[in-house]
N, C-alpha and C positions, 0 to 999 in steps of 0.2 A: 815921713808923711803921716805922722802919728802923734798922739799924746798918751803918756803913761805915767804910772807911779809905781815905784818899788818901796817897800816899807817893812819895818819890823815893829811889832807891838811890844812896847816896853813892859806891859803888865804880864802878858802871856808868853812872850818870846816867839810867837808865830811870825812867819815871814811870807811875803807874797808880792805879786805883780798884778796890776789891772791896766787895761789898755783899750783904746778905741781908735779906729782908723777908717779912712776911705780906701779900704783895701780888703779883698776877699780873704777870709779865714786868717785874720791877723794873729789869732792866738796860736796858730801852728808855727809861727815864726818868731814873735817878739817875746813871749812869756816863758821864763825858765825859773824853776825853783826846786830845791832839794831839802828835805827835812833835816834839821840840825846843821845845815850848811849855809844857805843863803838864797838870794833871789837876784835875777838878772833880767833887764829889759834891753833888747838890742833892736834898733830901729834906724830910720833914715835910709841910707843905702846899706841895707841889712847885710851883715856877715853873721850867719847863724852861729858860727863857732864861738862867738863871744858868750853864748849861753852855756853850752855844755863844758867848754874849756874853762870859763870863768868859775863855774861850780866845782870843777875838778881841782882848780888851783886853791879855792877856798877850803875844799875838803881836805887838802894836804896841809892846811894851816896858814895859808896866806890871808892877809886881811883883804877886804874889798878894794881899798886903794892900791895895794900891791898887785893884786890880781889884774886890776884894770891897767895899771902901768905896764905890766908884762905883755898883755895882749896888744895894747896900743903900739908898743915899741916894735912888735913883730908884724904890724899891719902897714903895708905901703900905702893904703888908702884910708888911714885913720881920719883924715880931714873930712871925709864924707860920712862918717859914722856918728850916731848918737847912741850912747850906751849908759846905763845906770846899774849899779850893783849895791847890795846891802848884805852884810854877813851876819852870822849868828850872834855876834856881840854888838850889833847895831852900828857898825862902822860903814860909812857910805862913801861911794865915789860916783861921779857922773862926768860925762864927756860929751860936749857938743862940738863937732868939728867945724872949722871955719867955712867949709864948703857945703854945709847943710843949708837947705833952702829956707829963706826967711818966710815968716817970722819963726826963728828957732832959738831955743834957750832952755835954761834949767834953773831950778832953785833947790838947794839942799837944806833940809831941816834936821831935827833931832831924830835920827834913825830912819829917815826917808828922803827920797828925791822925787821931784816932779819935773817932767821934761816934755817938750813938744817941738815939732818942726812942721813947716808949711801951715802954721796957724794963721787965723784971720788977723790976729794982733798979738802984741807982746805981753798981754796981761793974763794969758791962759794959765801958764804954770804957776803964777802967783795966786790966782784964784783957786787952783787945786790945793796949794799949800794951806791957804786959809781954811778951806772946807775940811781938810784932813785934820788940822789942829783943833778946830772948833768941836769936831765930833769925837773927841778923845775917849769918851766913855762907851762908844759903840764898839762892837766887834770889828776886828781888822778888815774883814771882807766888806762889811757895810761901810766902813770909813773910806775904803778905797773906791767903792762904787760912788759914794758921795763926792769924792774928788773928781771922778769922771763927769758927774752931773754938773759940777761947778765949771769944768772946762767947757762943756757945751754952752752953758749960760753965758760964759765970757766970750764966746765966738767960735771955739772949737777949730776943727780942721777946715782950712780954706776951701777944700774940694767937696766938703759935705761929710757924710757918714755912711758906713757900710757894715762893719763888723766890730765885735768887742769880745774881750775875754778876761778871765780872772783865775788866778791860782793862789792858794794859801796852803802852806805846809806847816807841819808840827815843828816845835823847837827841839824835839828829841831826835838825835841821830838814829837812823835805821840801818839794818844790815844790808838792805837793797835800796837802790836809788829810787825805785818806783813806789816805795812805801811812804806813809806819813803824809799823804795828800789829804787835807781836810776839806778843801773846796777846789773844784776844777770844773769851770763852766765856760762854754764858748758859744757865741752867736756868730755864725759864719757869714750870713748875708741877710740883712734886715734894714728896712728904711729908718728904723729908730733903734739902733743896737743897744744903746745904754739903757733905755727903759726896759727893753727885753732882757738884758742881763740882770737888771734889778728884779724883774719878775722871776727869773730863773733862780736867783739867790733866795728869794722868798720861798719858792718851792723847795729848794734844797733844805732850808731850815725846817720846813714842814715835814719833809721825809726823814730828817734826822730824828724828830720827835716820834714819827710813826715807827721807825726802827727800834727806838727805845721801848715803845709800847709792845712791839712784837716780842722783844726779849722778856718783858715782864709777863706777857700772856703765856709764854712758854713755861715760865716758872710758877704760873697760877697766882701771880701777884695782881689780882684783878683791880684793886683800887689804884695801884701804880700804873697799870696799863690804861685805865680810863683817864687818868690825869694826863698821861703822855699823848694819847689819841686826841683828847680834847684840846691840848695845846697845838697839835698839828692842825686840827680843824680851825682853830682860831686864827692861825697864820694863813691858811689857804682854804677858806670856806667854800671855794668853788669845786673842790675835789670831793666827789661823792664817796670815794673809797675811805676817806678819813671819817666821814659821817657813819659809814658802815661799821668801822672798827670801834667808833664811839658807842654805837648800838650794842656791839658784842661786849664792850667793857661794862655797859650798864647791866646787861644780863648777868655777867660774872659777879657784879656787886649786889645782885638781888633787886635791882631797880627795873623790874620787869616791864612795866608799862612804858617807861621811857625807852627801854631797849627795843621793844617791839615797834614802837612808833618810829624810831630812827631807822630801823631796818626796813620797815614797810615803805618808808619814803624813798629809800635807795632802790629797792626792788621794783617799785612802781616805775622808776625811770629806766631800769635795765633788769629784766627778769632773770638774767644770768646770775645775779647775786643770790637768788634763791638756792642755786646749786651750791654756792659757797656756804650758805647757812646749813644746808644738809650735810656738807662735808665736816663742818665744825661739830655738828651734832654727833657724827660718827666718831670723831676724835674724843669728844666729851670734855673739852676744855675751851670755854666753860660749858657746863651742862646746860642744855636748853630744854625747858619744860615741854612736854609732848604737845600740850594744847597750843602753845605759841608756835612750835615747830609746824604743826599741822596748818595753822592759819597762814604762816609765811611761805611754806613750801608746798602744801597740799599733801600728796601721798609721798612720805619720805622714802628714799631708796637706800640701798646699801645695808648697813648694820643697824639702822633704826635707833641710833643714839647710843649704841654700845661703845665704850671707850676702846680706842686702838692707839698704837704708838703714833706720836705726833711728829710730823715732818715739817720742813721749812716751806716757805712760799716765796 
């Protein structure tokens, strides 16, 4: 009762699954992926074990087709399942049981598979394939969300829409199965889950840049921090915190007027940010001139700008 895509990016080796369904919390059931191993979508009359056991089999060296065959042969109700798998070498397998409710079907491409059941029409999975192939220069997560959008435009789930999810993992094998997740986002219940998933992915990209900025700020690479924070703000201009850290980056680079203006704008919306400015002044990275600090904070508290050891946030 779902449409999904499993895929491996030929350029980066990343692997992932994206899904939408008229079903609550579809991501807790359908999407499975493990860094350096593969990705699985298990849907229709779902048997969750296809996810973890499929990944276990691929981790032990089986190809996606061999792992699929092994699980189907052991399943007395395989005719009611729809499953797709891709492994770390880009080998793909997909299965749509003859008892899956129409419209149901799949299409396998180079390193990916698109599938759906209880669709409004039989064009959905083909539309997903075209969208995924056309957007080959985009990152894997964005390509897969684009495939979900194409499915909606082609008709989507016959019952409507409710939840969506995406997971993308690294191509590098990790010591622990929970490591190496590059993107993991879920929309549990929403009238427009695919647009909401796309919004969350945009936020995810913004916070990736903010995290880079934080690392550079810690090492006092202020130009690098400013560039990273500015990138975050360009992706998600509605987040005031990104504007705040852009302001801090400006101060670190000696662009004092621009820094004060950005910080003043954020503090005007939420005075709580003045306390953060005061805390940064105490840490001393970057140093904040006393006159700017006084205008932004009023009467500074704590150590009055004396550097102390810097902690995380």
